[in-house]
C-alpha positions as CSV (number, residue, x, y, z in Angstrom):
1,M,170.4,49.0,-2.6
2,Q,170.6,46.6,-5.7
3,I,170.7,47.9,-9.2
4,Y,171.1,46.7,-12.9
5,N,168.1,44.6,-12.8
6,L,167.6,44.7,-9.1
7,E,170.5,42.0,-8.5
8,F,173.7,43.3,-8.1
9,T,174.9,45.7,-5.5
10,E,177.0,48.8,-6.2
11,E,179.6,47.2,-4.3
12,E,179.7,44.1,-6.4
13,I,179.8,46.3,-9.7
14,R,182.4,48.3,-8.5
15,E,184.7,45.4,-7.5
16,A,183.8,43.5,-10.7
17,A,184.5,46.6,-13.0
18,A,187.9,47.1,-11.2
19,A,189.1,43.4,-11.6
20,N,187.9,43.4,-15.4
21,R,185.3,40.7,-14.3
22,L,181.8,40.2,-15.5
23,L,178.9,39.9,-13.6
24,S,176.3,39.0,-16.6
25,I,176.2,38.9,-20.2
26,E,173.4,39.6,-22.7
27,I,173.0,37.0,-25.7
28,E,171.1,36.6,-28.5
29,F,170.4,32.7,-29.6
30,S,169.1,33.7,-32.7
31,R,167.5,36.8,-34.4
32,I,164.3,35.0,-35.9
33,C,161.1,36.6,-34.4
34,N,157.5,36.3,-35.3
35,F,156.8,39.7,-34.2
36,R,157.5,43.0,-35.9
37,C,157.5,45.4,-33.1
38,S,157.5,48.9,-34.2
39,Y,160.3,50.0,-31.7
40,C,162.4,46.9,-32.1
41,Y,166.4,47.5,-31.9
42,V,167.1,44.8,-34.5
43,D,167.7,46.1,-38.1
44,E,166.9,42.8,-39.9
45,R,164.3,41.0,-38.3
46,I,164.2,37.9,-40.6
47,E,166.4,35.0,-40.5
48,C,170.0,36.1,-40.6
49,S,172.5,33.8,-42.0
50,N,175.8,32.8,-40.2
51,E,174.3,32.5,-36.6
52,L,176.2,31.0,-33.8
53,S,176.1,27.0,-33.4
54,R,174.9,25.6,-30.2
55,V,178.4,24.7,-29.5
56,E,179.6,28.1,-30.2
57,I,176.9,29.7,-27.8
58,K,177.8,27.1,-25.1
59,D,181.5,28.1,-25.6
60,V,181.0,31.7,-25.2
61,I,178.7,31.3,-22.1
62,L,181.6,29.2,-20.6
63,Q,183.9,32.0,-21.4
64,A,181.7,34.5,-19.7
65,K,181.4,32.2,-16.7
66,G,185.3,32.0,-16.6
67,M,185.3,35.8,-16.4
68,G,183.0,36.0,-13.6
69,A,179.6,36.1,-15.0
70,R,177.0,34.7,-12.6
71,K,173.8,35.5,-15.0
72,I,173.1,34.9,-18.5
73,I,170.3,37.2,-20.0
74,I,168.6,35.9,-23.3
75,L,167.7,38.2,-25.8
76,G,166.3,37.7,-29.3
77,G,164.9,37.6,-31.9
78,E,162.2,35.6,-29.8
79,P,163.9,32.9,-27.5
80,S,160.7,30.9,-26.8
81,I,160.6,29.9,-30.5
82,Y,164.3,29.2,-30.6
83,P,164.3,25.3,-31.4
84,H,166.9,24.5,-29.0
85,L,166.0,26.8,-26.3
86,I,165.3,23.8,-23.7
87,E,168.8,22.3,-24.3
88,M,170.2,25.8,-23.7
89,L,168.5,26.4,-20.5
90,R,169.3,23.0,-19.1
91,F,173.0,23.7,-20.0
92,I,173.2,27.2,-18.4
93,G,171.3,25.8,-15.4
94,N,174.0,23.0,-15.1
95,E,176.6,25.3,-15.0
96,G,175.3,27.1,-11.9
97,L,174.4,30.2,-13.9
98,E,171.3,32.4,-13.4
99,I,169.0,32.8,-16.2
100,E,167.0,36.0,-17.3
101,M,164.9,35.6,-20.4
102,F,163.2,38.5,-22.2
103,T,160.2,37.1,-24.5
104,N,157.1,38.1,-26.2
105,G,155.7,34.8,-24.8
106,S,154.8,33.2,-28.2
107,G,156.3,29.8,-27.4
108,I,155.4,29.6,-23.6
109,D,153.0,26.8,-23.3
110,K,152.3,24.6,-20.1
111,K,155.3,22.4,-21.2
112,L,158.0,25.2,-21.5
113,A,156.4,27.1,-18.6
114,T,157.2,24.1,-16.3
115,I,160.9,23.9,-17.6
116,L,161.1,27.7,-17.0
117,A,160.3,27.1,-13.4
118,E,162.4,24.1,-13.1
119,E,165.4,26.1,-14.1
120,K,164.3,29.2,-11.9
121,V,164.6,31.3,-15.1
122,R,163.8,34.9,-14.4
123,V,161.5,35.7,-16.9
124,A,160.7,39.4,-18.4
125,L,157.5,39.2,-20.6
126,K,157.1,41.8,-23.2
127,M,153.7,43.6,-22.8
128,N,153.3,47.2,-23.7
129,S,149.6,47.7,-23.3
130,R,146.7,46.0,-21.8
131,N,144.4,47.2,-24.7
132,E,144.4,44.3,-27.0
133,K,144.3,46.6,-30.3
134,L,147.2,48.9,-29.0
135,Q,149.3,46.1,-28.0
136,D,148.8,44.2,-31.6
137,S,149.5,47.4,-33.3
138,L,152.8,47.8,-31.4
139,A,153.9,44.2,-31.9
140,G,153.0,44.5,-35.5
141,K,151.2,41.2,-35.1
142,N,147.5,40.3,-35.0
143,G,147.1,38.0,-32.0
144,A,149.9,39.4,-30.3
145,Y,147.7,40.5,-27.2
146,T,146.4,36.9,-26.9
147,L,149.8,35.0,-27.2
148,I,150.9,37.4,-24.3
149,Q,147.9,36.6,-22.0
150,N,148.1,32.7,-22.8
151,A,151.9,33.1,-21.7
152,L,151.0,34.8,-18.7
153,V,148.5,32.1,-17.6
154,A,151.1,29.4,-18.3
155,L,153.4,30.9,-16.2
156,K,151.2,31.6,-13.3
157,D,150.2,28.0,-13.6
158,A,153.7,27.0,-13.1
159,G,154.3,29.1,-10.0
160,Y,155.1,32.4,-11.1
161,P,155.5,34.7,-9.5
162,S,157.0,33.9,-6.2
163,R,160.0,34.3,-4.1
164,E,161.8,31.6,-6.3
165,L,160.0,32.3,-9.7
166,F,160.8,35.9,-10.6
167,L,158.4,37.3,-13.2
168,A,158.5,41.0,-14.8
169,I,156.8,42.6,-17.4
170,S,158.9,44.6,-19.9
171,T,157.4,47.6,-21.3
172,V,158.5,50.5,-23.4
173,I,157.4,53.8,-22.7
174,C,155.9,55.4,-25.8
175,R,153.4,58.1,-27.2
176,N,150.6,55.5,-27.7
177,N,150.7,54.0,-24.1
178,I,152.1,56.6,-21.6
179,G,148.6,57.4,-20.4
180,E,147.9,53.8,-19.3
181,L,151.3,53.2,-17.5
182,P,150.5,54.5,-14.0
183,G,147.6,52.0,-13.8
184,M,149.5,49.2,-15.4
185,W,152.3,50.0,-12.7
186,Q,149.7,49.4,-9.9
187,W,148.4,46.5,-11.4
188,L,151.6,44.7,-11.7
189,R,152.8,45.6,-8.2
190,G,149.4,44.2,-7.0
191,E,150.0,41.0,-9.0
192,N,153.6,40.7,-7.4
193,I,155.0,41.2,-10.8
194,E,158.0,43.4,-11.2
195,P,157.5,46.3,-13.7
196,Y,160.6,46.7,-16.1
197,F,159.7,50.2,-17.7
198,E,162.2,51.7,-19.8
199,V,162.6,54.6,-22.2
200,I,163.0,53.5,-26.0
201,T,166.4,53.8,-27.3
202,P,166.2,55.8,-30.7
203,Q,167.5,53.4,-33.2
204,A,166.8,51.0,-36.2
205,H,162.9,50.9,-36.3
206,V,162.2,53.7,-33.9
207,L,163.6,56.1,-36.1
208,E,161.2,55.2,-38.7
209,N,158.4,55.5,-36.5
210,D,158.6,58.9,-34.9
211,W,154.8,58.6,-33.6
212,L,156.4,56.6,-30.7
213,H,158.5,59.8,-29.4
214,V,157.8,61.0,-25.9
215,E,159.2,64.4,-24.9
216,P,161.9,64.4,-22.1
217,E,159.5,66.5,-19.8
218,E,156.6,63.9,-20.2
219,L,159.1,61.3,-19.3
220,K,160.2,63.3,-16.2
221,N,156.3,63.5,-15.2
222,L,155.7,59.8,-15.7
223,F,158.8,58.9,-13.9
224,E,157.9,61.1,-10.9
225,Q,154.3,59.8,-10.9
226,L,155.5,56.2,-10.7
227,S,157.9,56.9,-7.8
228,S,155.3,58.6,-6.1
229,I,152.9,55.7,-6.5
230,D,155.5,53.3,-5.3
231,R,156.4,55.7,-2.2
232,E,152.7,56.0,-1.2
233,K,151.2,52.8,-1.9
234,F,153.9,50.0,-2.0
235,D,156.7,51.5,0.5
236,R,159.3,51.4,-2.2
237,L,161.5,54.3,-2.4
238,W,163.7,55.4,-5.3
239,E,164.6,58.7,-7.1
240,P,163.3,59.1,-10.6
241,Q,166.2,58.8,-13.1
242,P,166.4,57.7,-16.8
243,P,166.4,55.4,-18.8
244,L,165.0,52.7,-16.4
245,V,162.1,53.3,-14.1
246,G,163.3,52.6,-10.5
247,N,166.6,51.3,-11.6
248,K,170.0,52.2,-12.7
249,C,171.9,51.0,-15.8
250,M,175.5,50.2,-15.0
251,R,175.8,47.5,-17.6
252,H,178.7,49.0,-19.2
253,Q,180.8,48.3,-16.0
254,V,179.9,44.5,-15.8
255,S,178.2,43.1,-19.0
256,C,178.4,43.1,-22.8
257,L,176.2,41.7,-25.5
258,V,177.1,38.7,-27.9
259,T,174.9,38.9,-31.1
260,A,173.4,35.9,-32.7
261,T,176.4,36.0,-35.2
262,G,178.9,36.4,-32.6
263,D,179.6,40.1,-32.6
264,I,180.3,41.7,-29.3
265,F,178.8,45.0,-28.5
266,P,178.8,46.9,-25.3
267,C,175.0,46.8,-25.3
268,V,172.0,46.6,-27.7
269,G,172.1,50.4,-28.0
270,V,175.9,51.1,-28.5
271,T,176.2,49.2,-31.7
272,I,179.8,49.3,-32.0
273,A,181.2,45.8,-33.0
274,L,184.4,45.4,-30.6
275,D,185.2,42.2,-32.4
276,N,183.7,38.7,-33.3
277,I,183.9,35.9,-30.8
278,R,184.9,33.6,-33.7
279,N,188.2,35.7,-34.1
280,N,189.2,36.2,-30.6
281,S,188.3,35.0,-27.0
282,L,185.6,37.1,-25.0
283,S,188.3,38.3,-22.3
284,D,190.7,39.4,-25.1
285,I,188.2,41.2,-26.9
286,L,186.8,43.0,-23.7
287,L,190.4,43.7,-22.1
288,N,191.8,45.2,-25.4
289,S,188.8,47.3,-26.3
290,E,189.2,51.1,-25.9
291,V,185.4,51.5,-26.1
292,I,185.0,49.3,-23.2
293,R,187.7,50.9,-21.3
294,N,186.1,54.3,-22.0
295,L,182.7,53.4,-20.9
296,K,184.2,51.9,-17.8
297,N,185.9,55.1,-17.0
298,F,183.0,57.2,-17.6
299,K,183.3,59.5,-14.8
300,E,186.3,61.0,-16.7
301,M,185.4,60.3,-20.3
302,I,182.0,61.5,-20.5
303,K,181.0,64.8,-22.0
304,G,178.4,67.8,-22.0
305,E,175.8,68.0,-19.6
306,C,176.3,64.3,-18.6
307,R,179.7,65.2,-17.1
308,D,178.4,68.2,-15.1
309,C,175.3,66.6,-13.9
310,E,174.8,66.3,-10.0
311,K,174.2,62.5,-10.7
312,A,177.6,62.1,-12.7
313,A,179.1,60.1,-10.1
314,E,176.5,57.2,-10.2
315,C,174.6,57.6,-13.8
316,Y,175.8,58.0,-17.4
317,G,172.5,58.3,-19.1
318,C,171.6,56.1,-21.7
319,R,174.8,55.4,-23.8
320,G,172.7,53.7,-26.4
321,A,170.6,56.9,-27.0
322,A,173.7,59.3,-27.0
323,Y,175.4,57.0,-29.6
324,Q,172.5,56.4,-31.9
325,L,171.4,60.3,-31.8
326,T,174.9,61.8,-31.9
327,G,177.3,59.0,-33.0
328,D,179.4,59.6,-30.0
329,Y,178.8,57.1,-27.3
330,L,180.4,59.1,-24.7
331,A,178.3,62.3,-25.6
332,S,175.7,63.6,-23.2
333,D,172.5,61.5,-23.3
334,P,169.8,63.8,-25.5
335,T,166.9,62.0,-24.2
336,C,167.5,62.8,-20.5
337,W,165.1,65.5,-19.0
338,R,168.2,66.8,-16.8
339,N,169.9,67.8,-20.0
340,S,166.8,69.4,-21.8
341,E,166.3,71.2,-18.5
342,V,169.9,72.7,-18.8
343,K,169.5,73.6,-22.6
344,N,166.0,75.4,-21.9
345,H,167.6,77.8,-19.1
């Protein structure tokens, strides 16, 4: 079984973690974004100063490659409106690295879609609703739905999805869209588009917008419904387990986040700056980080219900949710329905 965005096997993850190697990194080219999503993990969504130059970005990508990384995951801001995106895609592709890009689709026209296809970029297009009004509302931008649909048409015209050209729809689960998600899941499966559905990490703007909140029991019901749909209609077997639908998050074993200003975080949810890439090398930062050591040694270090859970050998919940809600990145995940069930008994 392949996990962590469906690409790395458990054995590959275990071996890389033991050897202090990476399999991927997540990187922000810029935090500039034209959407104002109500659930965004980025505190400041305007142009931020002191962002990494193209030379610095390329250098950290090469450092990651030197540590074994095979895949570069581009986050944002919004990558498709980053003015040097094509240059960076060509660079990463020339280094023989796989590329995955999370995008709201704003800048994806026929030209960019063709280049994405040429570089075999794995595209995760953000779409939280098939209802135009709701999609625009969640994105905080009138016309967001139309931009996303236009991007989807351009990607399909360029050959997505296919065996060579992976296409996913990235969707956050919230109060407003939870009712339509089973139908959306089936539609995506029918289109051969991979659904990336995930529980929202309670941080930044989510904390201001408590109307997004979904109770753990509701999440459990949704995950079980989607698992049943996959099993009965698409011959796909997986066990319901947060925070990713049909997938596991093991990123802390083999990945990290490089922010647009060079800070190194364990992930977008564990917002503990380990150091800055302008101060030390990526390998020094990761190898000398107590936080990274503790996260890799989660079986010994994790606390509370997560430690005693029957899934503890293969799951550590959402470390971002634990950190954001408790201040302790090793605490039990408060958003997991398994933990809420324990508390309610």
